C-alpha positions as CSV (number, residue, x, y, z in Angstrom):
1,M,166.9,142.0,150.8
2,K,166.2,142.1,154.6
3,K,162.5,141.7,154.0
4,K,163.1,138.7,151.7
5,A,165.3,137.0,154.3
6,L,162.7,137.5,157.0
7,L,160.0,136.1,154.7
8,W,161.9,132.9,153.9
9,A,162.9,132.5,157.5
10,A,159.2,132.4,158.4
11,G,159.1,129.1,156.7
12,L,157.8,130.1,153.4
13,A,160.3,128.1,151.4
14,A,159.9,126.3,148.1
15,T,160.9,122.7,147.5
16,T,161.1,123.2,143.8
17,G,163.7,126.0,144.0
18,G,163.7,129.8,144.4
19,A,162.3,132.6,142.4
20,L,164.4,134.0,139.5
21,G,167.0,136.5,140.6
22,L,168.0,135.0,143.9
23,T,171.7,134.4,144.6
24,D,173.0,130.8,144.9
25,N,173.0,131.1,148.7
26,E,169.4,132.1,148.7
27,I,168.5,129.1,146.6
28,E,170.3,126.8,148.9
29,V,168.5,128.2,152.0
30,R,165.1,127.9,150.3
31,A,165.7,124.4,149.2
32,A,166.5,123.4,152.8
33,E,163.0,124.4,154.0
34,N,160.2,121.9,154.0
35,E,156.9,123.7,154.8
36,I,156.0,124.4,151.2
37,M,154.0,122.5,148.6
38,S,154.5,122.9,144.9
39,Q,152.9,121.9,141.7
40,S,153.8,122.1,138.1
41,T,151.4,122.2,135.1
42,N,151.6,122.7,131.4
43,K,149.3,125.0,129.5
44,S,149.2,125.2,125.7
45,T,149.1,128.6,124.0
46,G,146.4,129.2,121.5
47,V,147.2,130.4,118.0
48,N,146.6,134.2,118.3
49,K,148.5,137.4,118.4
50,F,150.0,136.4,121.8
51,S,151.2,133.0,120.6
52,S,154.7,131.7,120.0
53,K,155.5,131.7,116.3
54,A,155.4,127.9,116.3
55,P,152.9,125.6,118.1
56,F,155.2,125.0,121.0
57,I,154.1,124.8,124.7
58,E,154.9,127.1,127.6
59,S,155.1,125.6,131.0
60,V,153.7,127.0,134.2
61,D,155.3,126.2,137.6
62,V,153.5,127.1,140.8
63,T,154.8,127.2,144.4
64,M,152.4,128.2,147.2
65,S,152.0,128.3,150.9
66,D,150.6,125.3,152.7
67,D,147.0,126.6,152.9
68,K,146.8,127.1,149.1
69,S,144.5,130.1,149.9
70,L,146.2,132.4,147.4
71,Q,145.9,131.2,143.8
72,I,145.6,132.5,140.2
73,T,142.7,130.7,138.6
74,E,142.6,132.5,135.3
75,G,144.8,134.5,132.9
76,F,148.3,133.3,133.7
77,R,149.4,132.6,130.1
78,L,151.7,134.1,127.4
79,G,150.5,137.6,126.4
80,S,147.9,138.0,129.1
81,T,147.4,141.4,130.8
82,S,144.7,140.3,133.2
83,I,144.9,137.7,135.9
84,S,142.3,136.7,138.6
85,G,142.1,134.2,141.4
86,I,141.1,133.5,145.0
87,S,142.5,134.5,148.4
88,T,141.3,135.3,152.0
89,P,138.1,137.4,151.9
90,D,138.6,141.1,152.4
91,G,142.4,140.7,152.1
92,E,144.7,142.5,149.7
93,V,146.9,140.8,147.1
94,T,150.2,142.4,146.2
95,I,151.8,141.3,142.9
96,K,155.4,141.8,141.9
97,Y,158.1,140.3,139.7
98,G,159.9,137.6,141.7
99,L,161.1,139.1,145.0
100,D,161.5,142.6,143.7
101,S,160.7,145.2,146.4
102,G,158.4,147.1,144.1
103,Y,155.0,145.8,143.1
104,I,153.2,145.9,139.8
105,A,149.7,145.6,141.1
106,K,147.9,145.7,144.5
107,V,144.2,144.6,144.4
108,P,141.6,144.0,147.1
109,V,140.0,140.7,147.7
110,D,136.1,140.8,147.8
111,E,134.0,139.3,150.4
112,N,133.7,136.1,148.3
113,G,137.5,135.7,148.2
114,R,137.8,136.7,144.5
115,W,140.2,139.2,143.1
116,Q,141.4,140.5,139.6
117,A,144.5,142.5,138.6
118,I,145.6,144.2,135.4
119,I,149.3,143.6,134.8
120,P,152.0,144.2,132.1
121,E,151.8,141.7,129.3
122,L,153.1,138.3,130.4
123,E,156.2,137.0,128.7
124,V,158.1,133.8,128.8
125,G,160.5,134.0,131.8
126,H,158.2,136.1,133.9
127,I,157.8,135.1,137.6
128,L,155.0,136.6,139.6
129,M,155.2,136.7,143.4
130,L,151.7,137.1,145.0
131,E,151.4,137.9,148.7
132,D,148.3,138.5,151.0
133,Y,149.2,139.6,154.5
134,A,145.7,138.9,155.7
135,I,146.2,136.4,158.5
136,S,144.6,133.0,157.8
137,S,144.0,130.4,160.5
138,A,144.3,127.8,157.7
139,N,147.9,128.9,157.2
140,G,148.9,128.8,160.9
141,G,148.4,132.5,161.3
142,R,151.0,133.3,158.7
143,P,150.6,135.4,155.5
144,A,149.7,133.5,152.3
145,F,151.8,133.6,149.2
146,S,152.2,132.0,145.8
147,I,154.7,132.1,143.0
148,Y,153.7,131.6,139.4
149,E,156.4,131.1,136.7
150,L,156.0,131.1,133.0
151,W,158.8,129.2,131.2
152,P,159.4,127.5,127.9
153,S,158.5,123.8,127.7
154,K,161.2,121.8,129.5
155,L,163.6,119.5,127.8
156,T,164.3,116.1,129.4
157,E,166.7,113.2,128.6
158,S,164.1,111.9,126.2
159,N,164.6,114.9,123.9
160,I,168.3,114.1,123.5
161,D,169.3,111.7,120.8
162,L,171.3,108.6,121.8
163,T,174.7,109.7,122.9
164,T,177.5,107.2,122.5
165,T,181.3,107.0,122.7
166,N,181.3,107.9,119.0
167,T,179.2,111.1,119.4
168,T,180.9,114.4,118.5
169,T,177.7,116.4,118.2
170,I,174.8,116.1,120.7
171,T,171.5,116.5,118.9
172,G,168.0,116.8,120.1
173,T,164.4,117.7,119.1
174,G,161.2,119.0,120.6
175,G,162.8,122.1,122.2
176,Y,161.3,125.5,122.6
177,P,162.5,128.0,119.9
178,G,165.0,130.5,121.4
179,V,166.0,128.4,124.4
180,E,169.7,128.1,124.9
181,V,170.8,124.5,125.6
182,E,174.1,124.1,127.3
183,V,176.0,120.8,128.0
184,T,179.0,120.2,130.2
185,F,181.3,117.4,129.3
186,A,184.8,116.1,130.1
187,V,188.0,117.0,128.2
188,K,191.4,115.4,128.9
189,L,194.2,117.9,129.1
190,G,197.5,116.0,129.7
191,N,196.9,113.9,132.8
192,Q,193.9,116.0,134.0
193,V,190.3,115.8,133.1
194,R,188.6,119.2,132.9
195,P,184.9,120.2,132.4
196,M,184.1,122.0,129.1
197,K,180.8,123.6,128.0
198,S,179.1,123.8,124.6
199,S,175.8,125.4,123.8
200,A,173.3,126.0,121.0
201,I,170.0,127.9,120.5
202,V,166.9,125.8,119.7
203,D,165.8,126.6,116.1
204,Q,162.3,127.4,114.9
205,D,161.6,123.7,114.3
206,G,162.6,122.7,117.9
207,N,166.0,121.2,116.9
208,F,169.4,121.8,118.4
209,E,172.9,120.4,118.2
210,M,176.1,121.1,120.2
211,P,179.7,120.0,119.4
212,I,181.5,117.9,122.0
213,V,184.5,115.6,122.1
214,N,184.2,111.8,122.3
215,Q,183.3,110.8,125.9
216,A,184.0,107.6,127.8
217,P,181.3,105.0,128.3
218,G,179.2,105.5,131.4
219,Y,180.1,109.3,131.7
220,S,177.1,111.5,132.4
221,I,176.8,114.8,130.4
222,S,175.1,117.6,132.3
223,V,172.4,119.6,130.4
224,Q,171.1,123.0,131.3
225,Q,168.5,125.2,129.8
226,K,168.5,129.0,129.7
227,W,166.0,131.7,128.6
228,N,167.4,135.1,128.0
229,G,170.5,134.0,129.9
230,R,168.6,132.8,133.0
231,I,168.8,129.1,133.9
232,F,165.6,127.2,134.5
233,G,165.0,123.5,135.5
234,I,162.3,120.9,135.3
235,N,160.4,122.9,138.0
236,G,161.3,126.3,136.8
237,S,163.6,128.4,139.0
238,T,163.6,126.0,141.8
239,G,165.0,122.5,142.4
240,A,167.4,120.8,140.0
241,M,168.7,123.1,137.4
242,N,170.0,120.4,135.1
243,F,169.5,116.8,134.0
244,Y,172.0,114.2,132.8
245,V,172.5,112.2,129.6
246,K,174.5,109.0,130.0
247,V,177.1,108.0,127.4
248,V,176.8,104.4,126.2
249,E,179.2,102.3,124.2
250,G,178.9,103.1,120.5
251,I,179.1,100.9,117.5
252,G,182.7,99.9,116.8
253,K,184.5,100.8,113.6
254,P,184.4,98.2,110.8
255,A,187.3,95.9,109.9
256,V,188.2,96.6,106.3
257,N,190.3,94.4,104.0
258,A,193.2,95.8,102.0
259,V,192.2,97.7,98.8
260,S,194.4,97.6,95.8
261,G,194.6,100.0,92.8
262,K,191.9,99.6,90.2
263,E,189.7,97.6,92.6
264,T,186.0,98.5,92.6
265,K,185.0,96.7,95.8
266,V,185.7,97.6,99.5
267,T,185.1,94.5,101.7
268,G,185.3,93.7,105.4
269,T,183.3,92.8,108.5
270,G,181.0,94.9,110.7
271,K,177.8,94.7,112.8
272,Q,174.9,92.9,111.2
273,G,172.4,95.3,109.7
274,A,174.7,98.4,110.1
275,K,175.1,100.8,107.1
276,V,178.7,101.1,105.8
277,R,179.8,104.3,104.1
278,V,183.0,104.8,102.1
279,Q,184.4,108.3,101.6
280,S,187.3,109.6,99.6
281,S,188.5,113.2,100.1
282,G,185.3,113.9,102.1
283,Q,183.0,112.7,99.3
284,E,180.8,109.6,99.7
285,I,181.6,107.1,97.0
286,G,179.6,104.0,98.1
287,T,177.4,102.4,100.7
288,A,176.2,98.9,101.7
289,T,174.5,97.1,104.5
290,V,176.3,94.5,106.6
291,A,174.9,91.1,105.9
292,Q,173.7,88.5,108.4
293,N,177.1,86.8,108.4
294,G,178.8,90.1,109.4
295,T,180.4,90.8,106.0
296,F,179.9,93.7,103.6
297,E,180.9,94.6,100.1
298,V,180.7,98.2,98.9
299,T,180.9,99.0,95.2
300,V,183.1,102.0,94.5
301,P,184.7,103.6,91.5
302,A,188.1,102.1,90.5
303,Q,190.7,103.4,92.9
304,K,194.2,104.8,92.3
305,M,197.2,103.8,94.3
306,R,197.8,105.8,97.4
307,N,194.2,107.2,97.6
308,E,192.9,107.4,101.2
309,L,189.5,105.9,102.0
310,Q,187.5,106.4,105.2
311,V,185.1,103.6,106.1
312,T,182.4,103.9,108.8
313,Q,179.4,102.0,109.9
314,E,176.3,103.4,111.6
315,E,173.2,102.4,113.4
316,G,170.6,105.1,113.4
317,K,172.5,108.3,114.4
318,D,175.4,106.4,116.0
319,V,178.3,106.6,113.6
320,S,181.5,104.7,114.3
321,E,185.0,106.0,114.1
322,S,186.4,105.7,110.6
323,T,188.7,103.0,109.5
324,T,191.3,104.6,107.2
325,I,192.6,102.5,104.2
326,I,195.4,103.6,101.9
327,V,194.8,102.1,98.4
328,G,197.8,99.9,97.8
329,Q,199.6,98.7,94.7
330,E,197.6,97.2,92.0
331,V,197.4,93.4,92.0
332,P,198.9,92.0,88.8
333,E,196.7,90.0,86.5
334,V,197.1,87.7,83.6
335,T,194.7,88.7,80.8
336,S,195.8,86.3,78.0
337,E,194.7,82.7,77.4
338,L,196.8,80.1,79.1
339,K,196.9,76.9,77.0
340,E,199.3,74.1,76.8
341,G,202.1,74.9,74.3
342,M,201.6,78.7,74.3
343,N,204.8,80.7,74.8
344,T,203.4,84.3,75.2
345,I,201.7,85.7,78.3
346,S,200.1,89.2,78.7
347,G,198.6,91.0,81.6
348,T,198.3,94.2,83.6
349,A,200.0,95.6,86.8
350,S,200.8,99.0,88.4
351,P,202.4,101.3,85.7
352,G,206.2,100.9,85.6
353,A,206.3,97.8,87.8
354,D,209.0,95.1,87.4
355,I,207.2,91.9,86.4
356,A,208.5,88.4,87.2
357,I,206.6,85.3,85.8
358,W,206.6,81.8,87.1
359,T,205.2,78.9,85.0
360,G,205.9,75.9,87.3
361,A,209.6,76.1,87.9
362,V,211.3,77.4,91.1
363,A,212.8,80.3,89.3
364,P,210.9,82.9,87.2
365,V,211.0,82.1,83.5
366,A,210.7,85.7,82.3
367,N,211.2,89.3,83.6
368,V,209.7,92.3,82.0
369,K,208.5,95.8,82.9
370,S,204.9,97.1,82.7
371,D,204.0,100.1,80.6
372,P,204.6,103.3,82.6
373,L,201.3,104.7,81.5
374,T,198.9,101.8,81.0
375,G,200.5,99.1,83.2
376,Q,200.1,96.5,80.4
377,W,202.9,93.9,79.8
378,T,203.7,91.0,77.6
379,A,206.4,88.3,78.1
380,N,207.8,85.4,76.0
381,V,208.0,82.2,78.0
382,P,208.9,78.6,77.4
383,A,206.0,76.5,76.0
384,L,203.4,76.2,78.7
385,I,202.8,72.8,80.2
386,G,199.1,71.9,80.8
387,G,198.2,71.5,84.4
388,N,201.0,73.7,85.7
389,T,200.2,77.2,87.1
390,V,201.3,80.7,86.2
391,Q,201.9,83.3,88.8
392,V,203.1,86.9,88.4
393,R,204.8,89.2,90.8
394,A,204.9,93.0,90.4
395,S,207.5,95.1,92.2
396,L,207.6,98.9,92.6
397,G,210.6,98.9,94.9
398,L,211.7,97.7,98.3
399,N,208.8,96.0,100.2
400,Q,206.4,97.1,97.5
401,T,205.4,93.8,95.8
402,K,202.1,92.2,94.9
403,D,201.5,88.7,93.7
404,S,198.8,87.6,91.4
405,I,196.5,84.7,92.0
406,R,197.7,81.3,90.6
407,Y,196.3,80.7,87.1
408,G,196.0,77.1,85.8
409,I,197.3,76.3,82.4
410,E,194.6,74.5,80.4
411,L,195.4,70.9,79.5
412,G,195.4,70.3,75.8
413,K,193.6,67.5,74.1
414,I,195.2,64.1,73.6
415,T,196.9,64.0,70.2
416,E,197.8,61.1,67.9
417,L,195.4,58.9,69.8
418,R,195.2,55.3,68.5
419,A,193.6,52.1,69.9
420,I,194.8,49.0,68.0
421,I,193.9,45.4,68.7
422,S,197.1,43.6,69.5
423,G,196.6,39.9,70.2
424,E,194.4,39.5,73.2
425,R,194.7,43.2,74.2
426,V,194.2,46.7,72.8
427,K,197.2,49.0,72.7
428,V,196.3,52.7,73.3
429,T,199.0,55.2,72.3
430,G,199.2,58.9,71.9
431,N,200.7,62.2,73.1
432,G,199.7,64.2,76.2
433,S,201.0,66.5,78.9
434,P,204.2,65.2,80.7
435,G,203.4,63.9,84.1
436,A,199.6,63.9,83.6
437,T,197.5,60.9,84.6
438,L,195.8,59.2,81.6
439,H,192.3,57.7,82.0
440,V,190.8,55.3,79.4
441,K,187.1,54.5,79.6
442,A,185.0,52.0,77.5
443,G,181.2,52.2,77.8
444,G,181.6,54.6,80.7
445,N,183.7,52.2,82.7
446,L,187.4,52.9,83.5
447,V,189.4,50.2,81.8
448,G,193.0,51.6,82.3
449,T,195.2,54.4,83.6
450,T,198.8,55.3,83.2
451,T,201.2,58.3,83.6
452,I,202.3,60.2,80.5
453,N,206.2,60.2,80.3
454,D,208.5,63.2,80.3
455,A,208.5,63.3,76.5
456,G,204.7,63.6,76.6
457,K,204.0,60.1,75.2
458,F,202.0,57.2,76.5
459,E,201.3,53.5,75.7
460,L,198.8,51.5,77.6
461,L,197.5,47.9,77.1
462,I,193.9,47.3,78.1
463,M,191.8,44.2,78.0
464,R,190.6,43.6,74.5
465,T,187.4,45.1,73.4
466,V,185.5,44.5,70.2
467,E,186.6,46.1,67.0
468,G,184.9,49.5,66.4
469,E,184.1,50.2,70.0
470,K,184.7,53.8,71.1
471,L,187.2,54.6,73.9
472,A,187.0,57.9,75.9
473,V,190.5,59.2,76.8
474,S,191.3,62.2,79.1
475,Q,194.2,63.4,81.2
476,T,194.3,65.0,84.7
477,K,197.1,67.1,86.3
478,N,197.2,69.3,89.4
479,G,193.4,69.1,89.7
480,M,192.7,70.1,86.1
481,D,191.0,67.9,83.6
482,S,191.4,68.0,79.8
483,V,188.5,67.7,77.4
484,V,187.7,64.1,76.5
485,S,189.1,62.6,73.3
486,E,187.5,59.7,71.6
487,T,188.9,57.0,69.3
488,Q,187.6,53.7,67.8
489,V,189.3,50.4,68.4
490,L,190.8,49.2,65.2
491,K,192.1,45.9,64.0
492,G,195.9,46.0,63.9
493,L,198.4,44.1,61.9
494,D,198.4,40.3,62.1
495,A,201.4,38.8,63.6
496,P,204.0,37.5,61.1
497,S,203.2,34.0,60.0
498,N,204.8,30.9,58.4
499,I,208.0,31.4,60.5
500,D,210.7,29.0,59.5
501,I,212.3,26.8,62.1
502,V,215.2,28.6,63.9
503,T,218.0,26.5,65.3
504,A,221.1,27.3,67.4
505,N,223.0,27.5,64.1
506,S,220.5,29.8,62.4
507,T,221.5,33.4,61.5
508,K,218.2,34.1,59.6
509,V,214.6,34.4,60.6
510,S,212.2,34.2,57.7
511,G,208.4,34.1,57.2
512,K,205.4,36.0,55.8
513,G,204.0,39.4,56.6
514,K,202.3,42.4,55.1
515,P,204.1,43.9,52.1
516,G,206.0,47.0,53.2
517,A,205.9,46.3,56.9
518,T,209.0,46.3,59.0
519,V,209.7,43.1,60.9
520,S,211.4,43.3,64.3
521,V,213.0,40.4,66.2
522,K,213.6,40.8,69.9
523,V,215.1,38.8,72.7
524,K,213.9,39.8,76.2
525,G,212.8,43.1,74.8
526,Q,216.0,43.9,73.1
527,E,215.9,44.1,69.3
528,I,218.4,41.9,67.6
529,G,217.4,42.4,64.0
530,T,215.0,44.0,61.6
531,G,213.9,43.5,58.0
532,Q,211.4,44.6,55.4
533,V,208.5,42.5,54.0
534,N,208.9,42.4,50.2
535,N,206.1,42.8,47.7
536,D,205.5,39.1,47.7
537,G,204.8,39.1,51.5
538,N,208.1,37.4,52.4
539,F,210.7,38.6,54.8
540,E,214.1,37.5,56.0
541,V,215.8,39.1,59.0
542,T,219.5,38.5,59.8
543,I,220.2,37.8,63.5
544,P,223.1,36.6,65.6
545,S,222.9,32.9,66.3
546,Q,221.1,32.1,69.5
547,V,221.5,29.4,72.1
548,E,219.1,26.6,72.2
549,G,215.9,27.5,74.1
550,T,216.0,31.2,73.5
551,K,212.6,32.8,72.9
552,L,212.3,35.1,69.9
553,S,209.6,37.9,69.8
554,I,208.7,38.6,66.2
555,T,206.4,41.6,65.2
556,Q,205.7,43.6,62.2
557,K,205.0,47.3,62.1
558,E,203.5,49.7,59.6
559,G,203.5,53.3,60.7
560,E,202.1,53.4,64.2
561,D,200.4,50.1,63.8
562,E,202.3,47.2,65.3
563,S,201.3,43.6,65.5
564,A,201.2,41.5,68.6
565,P,204.4,39.3,69.0
């Protein structure tokens, strides 16, 4: 070692690092010197018996004295047993491994400055130290030297795949088979952050991967390369022995909407263009791509309550943390028709659930239990009212309830619809849904509206239209419209005729009408007497005597057909 120390003290230090085998202190001393030049080149191996098993490249790193007088010009490659080069004429070149004291060859330099040496077969990791103690004026009167190193091709940051805050395995490509790649990363232990190492051997295809724990954004992971346990850097055994990969912020985990039993869709929001994966028990059950508006919908098999789903999104090799969703209670559904007047409702829910049903009132109108195996249920309810809504609540226990959507009850058609000419107007009558708004149109134009009473009946007077004209009648309630019903305008009963004079002393009203019709006499809307038209067309109605000037309203009615007063 004393000879080595003297040699490097003479100023023959390498800026690219020391020869393999030096201690850390020796490397530091050599790196502090500045009278050395270095160069680094790559040479590809041919495909022959000396080649690597794959077409990967070895790298050659060269460090030499300032005068560059001692060089290898041929033969420094994998598998070679002969090297040749140039040096000071009539000198002598000594060749050894690194800074070992023993040499492997010592050859003369001819008068033309050429030399050749037979050496043991060159292998990856070999470092040859060449020295010629012939004094050269070009080297300031000092001996010439050169160091030639044969290493695997060097990895750089570009060989490492993107490393993000989501990364738990560092991966890379383009490595030299057999090289050990070692990374140093941070691990938090309690309140302290400690370094931890992880390594892998480059496979025959040049790929490698090393497990790590998630790192914070901006953290730099140190990467080292080793060959047969010896570290080498971008310039071989000298200079920086590692490089750094910076951790960047990764893609965030997706936001996922609640998933209920029997659902076949997983929905949520994520990063536009990212791929979303859904897994259950470690098995992928569906994928989708996040749309331009940031939403996604993944089709999956129908899920059972309490299943656990893991949902991730990814861009390239950057995979987000998973969002975990526990499949919740099944949303109850109504599966039967909902029409006005029906009094039976059926549906599905989670098996064994308590079912409460609302049909428009504040309190539920029925309570049943779903089948413990199939989840199906049926309930008897009061007659459904068109335009109202049905909602179902399923309960499996405390704080385990699910409400269905609101289902609209279909409005029925108008029934017993009639349009009868009554004097100068047309009276439209019929039955509909209580509380609904009635619309009457003639020729496409709205000619009248009214509200159907609590008994479901309506009566509406519209401006007179011609006999035989069609009217279109519909009803609306809570945003729902019924189908349109049509009826023709019919001529009604004529008003009673030939009414005899009525005086303050009269107790009878007589006249002519349609045989069989019922005659009604009213005062201010109050009926004061009725009578029947006989077969001869005459009628006589008994009434209380009235004061002079009282107006009597006299109509006749046959079935639903009533004359104008």
